[in-house]
Structure formats: C-alpha cells, structure tokens
N, C-alpha and C positions, 0 to 999 in steps of 0.2 A: 880346246885344251883347257885344262884346270891349271890355276896356279897355287903351289902348295903353300903353307902358312908362313914358312921361312920368307918365301920370296915375296909373300904379301908385305911382312913386316918391313923388309928392304925397300918395298915400293914407297911404303907410307913414309918412311924415314926421307926418302929422295925428295917425295913431294912436299914434306914439311920444309925441307931445307930449302927447295925452290921457290915456296911460298913465302919464306923469311926473307929470301934476298930479294924477292920481288917488291916486298914491302919496303925493305930498306932502300931500294932505288926509287921508290915512289914518293917516299916521305919528303925529299924536297920539293917535288911537284905539288903535293898536298899544300905544304908550306907556303908556295908561291900563290897557288890558287887562293888559299885564304887570305894572303897578304894583299893580293890583287882585289879581293872583295872588300876588304878592310880600306884599302886606298880609295875605292870607288865611295864608299860611305862617307869617309873624310873629305872627299873632294866636292860631294854633293851637300855637305853640312845640312842647312835648312831649306834648301831650295825645293820648290814645288810648284805644280800648276793647279790652278784653280779656275772654274767656270763663274765669271762674276756677272750676274745681270746680262747674260748670253754671251760674254767677252772671254775669250781664252786668255789668261793672264800667267805669265811664268815670272816667278819670283827668283831672282839670283843674288848671290851675295859671296863676297871674298876678293881673292886677287884677280888680276886679269884671266890667268889662266882657268882659275876655278869658274869665273862668270862663263868663259867659253866652254869648258867642260860640262857644267850643268846645263847650259844652253843646247849643246850637241846630244847630251846624254838622255835629257828628258824629252826632246823633240827629235829624237833619232830618226823615225821614219819620216816624218816631215822634212827634215834637212835632207835626207837622201833623196826624196822625192824632188825637192826644189833644184838640189844641184844637177839631177839627170835632166830635169825640165830646162833649165837654163842652157846647159851644154848642148842639149838636142835643138833647141831654138836657135843657139848660136851657130849651128852649122847652116843656117839660112843667111847668116851675116858675115862670117869670116871662118878660115879653117882653123882647127884646134891649135895647130902650131903658131898662127898668128896671134890668137887669143892667149897663148902660153907666152910668147914673146913679150906681148903687153904686160902679162902678169909679172913676168920676171923682171921687166923695167920698172913698174910701179912698186913692187915688193921692196925694192931698195930704200925707197922714201916712206916706208910705213913704219911708224914708232915700233920698237922692239915690245913694248906692251901690248901692242893690238896685234902684232903678229902672234904674241904668245897666246892671246885670246882667240884668235883664229885658228892656231893649233889646237887649243883645247876645244873648240866646236868640232874640228875635224877628228880628233881623238874620241870625243864623247859620241859622236854620230858614226864613227866607223867609216869615215871617208878620207881620201888624202887631201893633204893640204892643196896640193897642185890643182885638183880638181874643184875644190872649193874657191881657190884664187881664180881660176878661169871662169868659173861661174859669175864671178863679180864682174868680169870684163864685158860681159854683154850689154850691161846698162848704158856705157858711153855710146853705144851705138844706136840706141832707142830714144826717139823723140818722147821725151816725158812733157806732157802738156798740163802741168800743175797751175793751180791758182792758189794764192794766200793773200789774206788781209788781216789788219789788226785795227780795232777801233777802241776809243777810249774818251773820257772826259764828257764833254757835252754830246758827243756822237752816241753814247750808250744811254739806256735807261736809268741805269743806277750809278754812271760815273765809272764804273770799273771797266777794266780792260777785257776785251775778248780777242782771242787769237784763233783765226779759222782756218781751215786747210782743206783743199781736195787734192789727193796724190793721183794724178792721171797715169795710166799705165797700160800697156797693151794687155787684155784678158784671155789670150789665146795661147799662152805658154803653159803646157802641160808636161807631165812626166810620160815618156812612152812606155814605161813598163805597168804602172797603175792607172793612166789616165786621168789623175787628179792635177788640176789647174793649181798655179802657185798661189793664187789668191785664197784657195781653200786651206792654205796653211800659213794665214795671218795669225798674228799673234801680239799681244800687249806685254812688253818685257819691262818689269820692275828691276832695275839694276842698282845694287847697293855695293859700290866698290869700296874696299877697304881703304882708308885714308881719303876718300873722295866724296863727292856728292851722289846723293840718290837721283837716278834719272828715270824716266819714263819713255818708252821707244815704242811706237807703232810701226811694226815691221813685218818681215816674211821670216819664217823658220831658216836659220842659217845665216842671216844677216845682222850683223853687230848694229848696223844703223841704215835704215832705208830713207836717208836725206830729210830727216825731220826728229824732233824731240822735245822734251823740257826736263827741267830738273826741279829740285826742292827748293831752290832760291827764286824760282819763277821765271827763269830764263826759258824763252821759247824760241826755237829756229826753225823754219820752213823754208825749203829750197826749191827753186825751180832751175830747171836746165835750160841754158841759152846758148845755142850755137854760136861759136866765134872763130875767126881765121887767126886769132892770138890764143893760141892754146899750146899746151904741152903735157906729156905724161911724166915729165921728170920733176915730180914734187909730190906732196902728200895729197891722196885723194880726198876730196872735200869732205866725205861722208866721216872720215877719221878725225879730220879737223873739228867737225861738227861735234862728234862724241867727246873729243877732247876739251871743247868748250863747256860741254854739260858735265864732264866729269870733274872739272876742276875750277870753274870759274862762278865767282858770286855777282859780278856786275856786268852790266851790258857792254861797257867800254872794253873790259878785259876779254870778254867773248868776241867782240868783234875783231880785236886784235889777234886772236887766235884764229879765226875763220879767214883772215885777209893774209895770214902768213903761208910762204911756201905755196903760192897758188898755182893752179893748173889748166883747167878749162874754163869754159864760159859759164856762169851762174848768176842767179841773182838770189836773195834771200831777204826775208822778212824776219827780224829779231825783236824780241819785246822783253820787258822786265817785270810785267805786271802793272806798270804805270805809264809807260809811253813806248813807242815802238820806231825803228828806224828801217829804210830801205838800203841795202848794199847790193851793187852790181860788181861783178869781178871777172876779169880775165886773167891770162897769164901776167900781163904787165900793166893793167890799167884798174881802177877801181872808183867807184863813187859811193858816198855815204851820204845820205839825206833823211829828211822826215817829211811830214806832209806839206810844210810850210816851205820847202826848197824851192826856188824859181825852175830848177830843172823840171819839177813834177808837172809845172804849168806849160811846157813846151806843147805847142799844137801838134798833133790833135789830142793830145793827152791833158789832163786837168786834175787840179787839186780838190780834195774833199776834206774839209777841216777835220783835223784829229782822226784821220784814218790813212793808213797806208796799204797799198795794194801792188800786186805784181802777178803777171804771168809769163809766159816763156820768150819775153824779149827785152831789150834793153831800152832805156828812155835817154839816158845821158847821151848826147851826141857823139862823145868821143867813143864810148864803147859801142853804140849802135853802128858807128861806121865799120867796126869790125865784123858786123853781123849782115848787114844788109844794104844795098846799094841805095834804095829808097828809104829816107827817113820815116816817111809818111805811109803807115802800111794800109789806109783806109782808100776808099773811092774806087774809081774805075782802074787806076793803075795798080792798086792793091790787089783788085780781084784778078785783073789780068796775069799777075805774078804767080798766082796759084797754077796757070797753066804749064808753067815750067817747073813745078814742084816746090815753089816757095811757100811755106806755112803761115806767113805773117797776117795773111788778110784774116783767116778764120780766128787766129789769136786774137787780132785786133777786135773782133766781133765779140769774143768772150770778155775781152777786158771792158768793152763798152757796155756790155749787157749787165755784167756784174757790177759795175760802177753805177749804172742807173738804179739798180736794185738796191744797192747801198743807200743811195741818195734818198730813195722813197722810204725806207725806214730809218733815216738818220735821226738820232735824237731818241729812238726807241729800240736801238739794238740791245739785245741780251743773247742768252744761250741759244735758245730755242730759235729766234728770229735770225740770228747770225747764220746759223746752219740751213734754215727754211730757204733763205733766198738762194743760197749755193745749190740745194736740191731742185729748186725752181728752174733755176738757169740751166742746169745739167739735164734737166728733164725735157729741154726744148720749148718750154712754155713761154719764153719771152723773146726769142729771135729765130725767125723762119730759117734764116740763113745758117744759123748753127745747128738747128734741127737736121737741115739737108746735109750737112758735113757730116753729123753723127750718123746718120742713116748710111751714108755712103762708106764711112771708115770700118763699121762692122767689127767692133773690138779692138781698133787699133788707134783711133783718133783722138783729138784734142778734149772731147768730153767723154773720155772713157775712164771712169774713176775707179780706182783700186779700193780707196777708203776716203772718208770725209769725217772731219771732226770739228768741234769748236770747244775751248777749253778757257776758263776763267781762272787765273792764277791766284786771285784774292780769296775766292771761295772754294777752290779746289774742284768745282763743276765742270764735268767733261761729258761730251756727247759724241758717239763715233758710230758709224755705219761700215759694213764691209761688202765688197763684191764677192760672189760665189760663183759657181760654176754655170748658172744660168743668168744672173741679173747684176747690173753694175750696183755700186754701193749706194747711189742716190735712189734706188728704186728699193732698197732693202730697210729693215727696221732700224731705227735709231737706239743705241745701248746707252744707258746713263750710269755713271760711275763718279763717286766723289774721290778724287785723288789724294786729298789729305787723310780722310778716312781710311784708305788704302795703305797709305803710307805709315799711318798710326798702328794700323792692324800689323804690318809687317815689323814695325820696330818692337811690338810686344811679343 
C-alpha cells in the first residue's frame, strides 16, 4: 500500500513532534549525566596512580570522602576483587550473618570521618559499604604472625633510625571470580588529607590502613596481633586509631595517646619518630609502654638489645602475657608440647629468638639494606631449622608467611619494600627502592 503525499506530511509532523517531546524529556537526564561526570572529575582532583621503581603508588588528596572515592575509583577492579576474596574466605571462618553482626557492632565506634572515607571507597569502587565492612571483619579471625623492629644510635651504621617490618598474612585468599590473590592487589598509598598530615600506607586495595604506616613528621607505627582473653569489639578498631595518629599527630607521645584510647583487642606495636622508638602492648583494659632499657624487656627468656626494640606476636609484660598464655615461658620442651594442642607460641618464640640473634650479629652496622636482609634471611629458613619446618608445614598460612616486608629511614626518606605475589612470599621477591621525601616533594609540586 502506498501512502499519499498528504499522509506523508502528517506523519513527518507527528514524528517531529514526538522527537521534540523525547528530547525535552531527555534533557534532565543528559544534564544529570554531565553533572555526574563533572562530580567525578571534581572528586578525583589530581589523584592518580604511578608505577615507581616497580611499586604501584596511589596518590590521593582531599577530604576524607574524597580520599576514599579516589581510592575506590582508581582501584575499582582491585577493590572489588579483594572484597569478594575476603568474603569468600570468610565463609571458612564464620557465617556472613555473624560477620555482619560484628561489623554493625564495630561501625558504631568508627569516627564519622573514617566512615565517610569507607563510604567513598564503596562509592568509587561500586561496592556496598556493608560488603566492604564485612570484608574488614575477616582479619580479627586470622593469626597475623608479623615481626617489627626499630634500631638507632650506636646500633646503626650511621646513627640514624631504621624501622623494619614484616607483615605476615595468609597468601591463600583469592577472588572466586577472577582467581586473583589479595596480595596481587597490594598498593602504596600516599594520602594527603586536607588539614592533616601526609601519610604513607603500604596496604591492600580497599583498606584504608592495613595495620602500619608512617607520616611526613617521621611517626612510624607497625602492629602485631596478640590474642588475649581481655578483649572487646566495643571500641575503635586499631587500624583506625593508627590512621588517626598518622593523620593528626606530630609527636610520638601524642601518637601513643591516640593508639591507647578506646582499646579493643590484643595488640602490640613498635612506634618511632625518627630519633627513638617504643614498644606498646595493649588489651582492652591493660597496657605497657617501654623502650629497650625497660626491665620488662629483660624478663627471661626474653632479653634486651641496646637501642633496639622488637616484637612479634606475643606479650612480654607479665600482666598482659597472663591474658594470653598459661605458661609465660614459650621456649623449651613445655613450649614445644603446647603446639600439640594448637598453641602458636613456640614457633613464634623461635622467630623472636632467630631475629634477635641476627640483629645482634649486625649490631652497630645496621642500615637500610642490612636491616631488611636479615629479615629475608630468617624468613627464608636459613637460620633456624625449626622455623623452616613450621614454614613448610604451614603452606601459605603460617608465621613466616610474609605479605610484604620493608625498611624505612625517616631521616633520609630511604625506603625498601618487597611484595608477595601469586607464587612467592615477599622475602623471595625483588626489593624496590623509593625515596619517600622525593616522592612527597613531587606530590606537593
């Protein structure tokens, strides 16, 4: 059937009218899309990712929400993978409902600023705040087998302070969708908070702080998990207290005060300021602060090393140790026998002993390279056959299973770090060198 000319003109008018109406209806949507794109650009500011000497470095700046949004948006796929990986791994530990209940308890004690930052990560990465929060709840169930030490003065080759860290963590947590392990999504975040200090955080994508970091004022904090019967979830989680200290504190005393406020679980940490360092042990209701020359550090079988402080995953202060283990002394036959009933303290003691001996061997000659070299040596099983056996048995879960290792000199800015990947622990991988002071100068410009 053919349409005559009159009918064609009518149809053209109808079509034109419909098109005009459609365009008018779409204009608000077009405006919203443009506005959203502009908002993303505004939120990103000059945040960006660089590969610096083999290290993925994320530069973020702005308000708490902007820091989070930049983190989530620029690491979107990595964050999504890590959230899925932790939640999937969490099924082996507790039900999702139990983890969500924990998150809802903890969330009430997280300062609004950091909740805003978490919301920013969730929004930027297109994940829910609930899932992000639940993924954070997996770590309290995991035995972190870390080691940290700081040395300065006569202990070091040049008198400068070196703060050294091994973050030990299971290397078997992977995304069920892509198959990537969480350690493959490691990142170094340079965080420039409006009105706060610039901080540097070795972490995993999606995590504001993974139990360590340092700031532009030379404050360095590294945490070790310490199981205790004196603990509660009703308080600010320690990684947020740590980040609060880095964001706002100039002095070591002020940073310690923040770290001890609102305590929850059992932890110990090494804190330094470029000149000296302290050990802090803390549970919900107890704490101990000391340096290398405190008498507590000389309680047998533990011992002092001049101008060196060190810790792994147990308490040395007797009052805090009593909340953790029946037998104060973790060494010897009795210590070994306790491993048969699941106690981890004998192999942890062997790590403390092995690292201490290596520190003593290079005392007076400690510098950036030697400080981390002995860490890699001990973790490589080259100093203690017992540790080597425990490492072989653990298969990616144990006390010598290192996610990353680093050494930092706040005075010079020199920083060395290695990361685990899908096949190797960090002590087996290449060391990457960055000068943090040069990095911060670059960011400021």
